[in-house]
N, C-alpha and C positions, 0 to 999 in steps of 0.2 A: 415742205416743213411746217407744221401746225403751231400757231401761236396762241397763247389763251391770255386773255386780258382780264384782270380782275377789278372790278369797279366798286368803289364804296359810295353808298347812297347816305347822306346826311339827313337825320330826321328832320321833318319840318319844324320850324322855329315857331314857338307860341308867344303868346303876348306876354305870359308871365314866365320869366326866366328861371324861377325858383320852383322845383318839384315839391309838391306838397306830399307828406307822409300820412298814412292812416293813423287816427287818434290812438293813443296808448289806452289799454283797458284801465278803468279805475277801480281801486280797491277801497272797499268800505267795510270795516269791522271784519277783515278776513274774507269776505264775500267777494268774489271777482266777477266784474260785470264785463262779459264779453259778448261777441256776436253770436248769431245762431249756429255757427259751425263748432263753438267750443262745447255745446250742450251734450253730444254724444260721448265725446271724450270724458266729460265729468261723470257721466252715467257708468261708462266702463270702470273707471277708477273706483268707483265706490262699490262694486262687486267684487273685487279682488279679495278682500278679507275673508269672503265666504269660503275659499279653497281651502286654507288650514283647518277652518271650522269643520268642514265636511270630513277632511281626513282624520281629525282628533275623534269625531263622532263615530266614524267606521271602525277605527282602531278600538276604541272603547267598547263597541257594540261586540266586536269580535272576541276580546278577552272576556266579557261577560258571558258571551255565548259558549266558549270553551270551558270556562270554570263551572258555570252553573247548569249548562245544557238544558234549557228549558224544554217543555214538551214539544213546542212547536219546531224547535230545531231537531229534536230526536226524531219527530214524524218526518222531516225532511231527510235525514240520513237513512231512516228505514226504507223510505219510498224510493231513494235513488240508490241504495245499496253501498253507500260510502261509509267509511270509518273514520273517525277524528284521528289524525295523525298517521294514517295510512300511507301517505305519500312521501314519508321521509323514513330513515333507518333509525332516527332518534326522535320518536314522537314525544311531544311534550303535553298532549290533551287525551292521551290514552285513558280510559276509565281506570282508577285503581284496583276495581274488583276484578279486572281481567288477569291480572298478574300480581303474584305476591313477591316483591323484589327482596334483596338481601336485607334492606334496611328495616324491613318490616318484622324483624325478629323482636317483637315487643308484645305488650299485653293486648290480646285481640278481644278478649272478654275477661270477666273478672278471674284472675288466677291463670289465664292461659298464656303459655309462651310459644312463639312459632320460631322455627330454626329450619335451614335447609340440612337435608340429610342423603344418605345413600344406603341401599340395601346391601349387606354383606353376609357371607357365611358365617357361622359360629367360629370365632377365632381369627376372623378376617381370611384373605387369600394369601395362599404360600406360593411364591413364585420358585418353581425348582430349578436350580442352576446346576451346571456341570460340576464334577467334583474338583476339589482344589488340586492343581498341577496337571489339568488336562491338556494344557498348552493349546496348540493349533489343531487339535483333532476335530474331525467333521462328524456328522452324524450318519452312522451307516444303517441304523435300524430304529423304528419307532414301534413300540410294543403296545401302546395304548390308542384309544380314540376318545374324543369329546364325549362325554357322559358316562365313561367306565368309572366303576368304583374300585380303588385299589386300597390295599393295605400298607402299612408301614413296612419299609424295606423292600417292596416289590420292584422288579425292574421296570422303568419306564421307557428307556431308549438304551442304545449300545452305540459307542463311538468307534471310528475306524481305527483305533489304535489297540484294539483287543488282541489281534494276532501277535503284535510286537510284544505285548505284556505277558502274554501266554507263554511265548517262547523263552522269556526271561525267567518266568517262574518255573518253567520245566528243567531249565539249567540249573537253578538254585536247588530244585529238588534233588537232581542228579548229583550235585556236589555234595549234598547232605548225605546221601547213601554211601558216596566214597569216603567221607569222614567217618561215617559209622563203621565201615568195613575197616578203615585204617586203625579206629581205636580197637576193634576186636582182634585184628592182627597184632597189635601191639601187646595186648593182653596175652593173647595165645603165646606169642614168643617169649614174653617173660616167664610164663607158666613152664615152657618147654626147656628153656635155659635153666630155671630154677631145678627142674627135676634131672637135667643133666649134671648140674654143678652137685647136687646132692648125692648122685650116684659116683661121681668123681671124689667126692669127699670120703664117701663109704670105703671105696677101694684104697684110697690114700691112707685112710685110718687102718685097714686091714693090713696093708703093706708094712705101715710103721709100726704096728704091733708085732708082726713076724720079725721084722728088723731088729726091734727092740729085745725080742726073746733071743735071736741069735747073738746079739751083742752081749746079753747077760752071760750066755754060756761060754762065748769067747773070752770074756773077762775073767771068769772062773777058770778057764783052761790056761789063760795067759798068766795068772797069778800063782798056779801051781807049776809053771814052767812046762805044761804039756804043748802049748800053742807058741808058734814063734811070733814075733812082732809083726810080721807083714800080714799074717792072716788076721790078727787082731785089728790092724789098721783098717784092712778091707771090711771087716764086720761093722767097725765103727763108722766108716764112711756111708755103708747102706743104711744104717739106722739113721744117721743125720740126714741122708737125702730123703728117706721115706718121712721123716718128721717135717721135712720143709715142703714136701708134697702135700702132707695134710694140711699144712697151714695155708698153703696156695689153694686148696680145694675149699677151705673155709671162707677164704676171701673172695674166691669167686661165687660161692653160694651166697654170701652176704649182699652182693651186687643185685641179686634178683629177689631178695626177701621182700616181703610185702611192705616192711617197715623201711627199706633202704632208700636213699635220696636218688639214686640211679634210676631204680625202676619207677618210683613215684613221678619223677621228672619226665620220662618217656610217656607215662601214661598221661600226665598232665598236659603235655603238648598235644596229644592226640586228641583229649577232652577238650581242650581250647580250640583246636581246628573245628571239632565238631560243634561246639557252641557258635563259633563264626559261622558255620554253614547253616544253621539252624536260623540265626539272625538274617541272613541273606535270603532264606526262604520265606521267612516272615514279612520281610520288607517287599519282596517280589509279590506275594499274595496281597499286600496292602496296595501296592502299586496297580495290581490287577484291577482292584476297584475303580481306578481313573477310568475304566472303559465302560462303567455302567453308570447310568444316571437312575437313582432309586428314590422312591417316595419317601419323605421325611415322616409323614403321618398318614393316618387313614383319612381318605376324602374322594371327592369326585373330581374328575378331569375337567375343568372349566374351559380351557382354551389351550391350544398347541401354537407356540410362536415361532417355530422353525419347521424346516422341511429336510428331507434327505439330501445329503451331500453338503449341506450349509454348515457353517461355523455356529455353534451355539451363541444366541445373544447374550450380552453380559447381563442383562436385567432378567434373565430366566426364560428357559424355553417351554415349561409347561406350568400352567396355573392350576393350583389344587385348592379346594375348598369343601368343608364339610356342610353340605347343604341340607343334611337331616335337620338341622336347626339353623334357622335364618334370624339375623339381627339387623338392627338400623343404627348406623353411626350417625350421630347429629352434631352439628357445629353450634353451640349457643353463645351468644355474644355475651362478652365478659360482664356487661352491665346487668344481665338479667340471670346469671347463673345462681345468684344467691337465692333465687325463688324456687329453684329445681332441688328436689331431693330424691334419693333412691326409693322406689316404690310407687312414684307418680305414675298415674296412669296416662298412656300416650296414644294419640290417634295418627296414623300415617296414611298420606294420600298421595295420588300420582295419576294422571290421566291414563297412563298404560295399565294400571292395576284394574281399573273398572270398579273397584270397592274399596273402601277403606279398610286398612289393617290396624290392629289393635296390639298393645304390649304394655309393658312397664319399663321405667328406668331402673336399670340394673348396676350401672357403674357411672361415676362422674370422674373426669380426668383431674389430675392434681397440677397440670400445668397450662398456662395460657399461651397459645400458638397463633400462628397466621392461619388465616382461612384458607382452606383448599377447595371446598366446594363452593362453586359460584353458580348464579343464575344466568340465564340468556340475556338479561337486561343490559345493554352496552354501557349505561350510565351507573351501573351498580358498583359498589364499593369492593374492591378486590384485595384489600391490604387490611381487613378488619381483624380485630384480636378475639379469638373464640376459645371455648372450653370444649373438649370432647365428651360427648354423652353417649352411652351405649344403651340401647333399648331392645329387651328381648321380647320377640314377638310371640304370642300364643299359639298353640298347635295349629289352629285352622289357618291363622294368618301366615305362619310360617310355610305351611304347605302350598300356600297360594303364591308366596314370593320366591320359591326355590329357582325358578326360571328368570329372575329379575336381578341377578348380581349386577351391583354397581349403578342401579336405577336411582336417578335423582328424585327425592320426594320431598314434600312438605310435611314437617313434623310439628304437631300441636301437642305440648305438654301441659296437662291440667296441674299445674304447680300448686303445691300445698294440698292435694287431695288424694295422697298415698292410701292405699286401701290397708 
């Protein structure tokens, strides 16, 4: 077993039992008098104030450089291939000449007003939807292609409810023929019955005339005492019976007379049934139109938004437009619309066009609405109040813009310079 012993050694005693402390630094008018080891610390503290000064200088230089972009800075960017603000999706130092933002709808030069616009066919785009009441019918046939020119009422597409609606129309047409035959039969029966009743009346009248003559002779003979009472009574009965037959024949004939209520009632019922059948056929033919998608106006097929077997979209399945004459729809800020008048010359530009388009202001909207055409600038105002302005392009510009429907453009209006 190991044992450890710890010994404490007492420091040697000095002749002076009181330990002396180093002298405290003296201060004189705020200046510290210290030993040689205090000088480096004082030098380090004296340079700390340079750090915020350098940071402020760098920040100020950066702001001035981004704002003014002096020639030296531009040479640096050109040499390195860098672009101001290219490292972020929301640049704050991009040159204003590169993008015309929405807020720049203002006076560019004396009298000029700039707005965002889009190229549209004359009268805008028509989105052709299925007929009302088509229900859940699907597309069975598309008879046009993009770029085709169609006339008004041309069939663009056929739905799969065509066979069902055709059978209903055929049944209605057959029912109409039955009702027509029934009316003809009724009229024919009335005519035959009228002829029969007339013949019966004529026979009854002849019989009654003979019976009356016999009664007159029997009366003369009975009065002279030549004929007995029994023969006279028989002659009188025959004359009375013949008269009643004549009256019955007259009554029967009156039932089929053209002015009688009975004949007119029979014909009226047949004619009412015929009218109902005609109405059913007209409704069936109208319902048959639910199977066809027709062009409302003359135009060119710009786009087809559905395929075979699909249910037609609610927003329209085919887009039509009259591209023989192109226009531009511009949204002018409400603060600048007072400068624009009908007839002002307009210049329309876009990167995709390759050349500027020209036209004149043809219409100015009467209502202030919310902006719908927006630029690609993420910082742009998307809730501005604008007035719609329509620009008619000249013939050459219209021909150049036919394939650029809905292209976003920059519109410069020479306000107050109408020709």
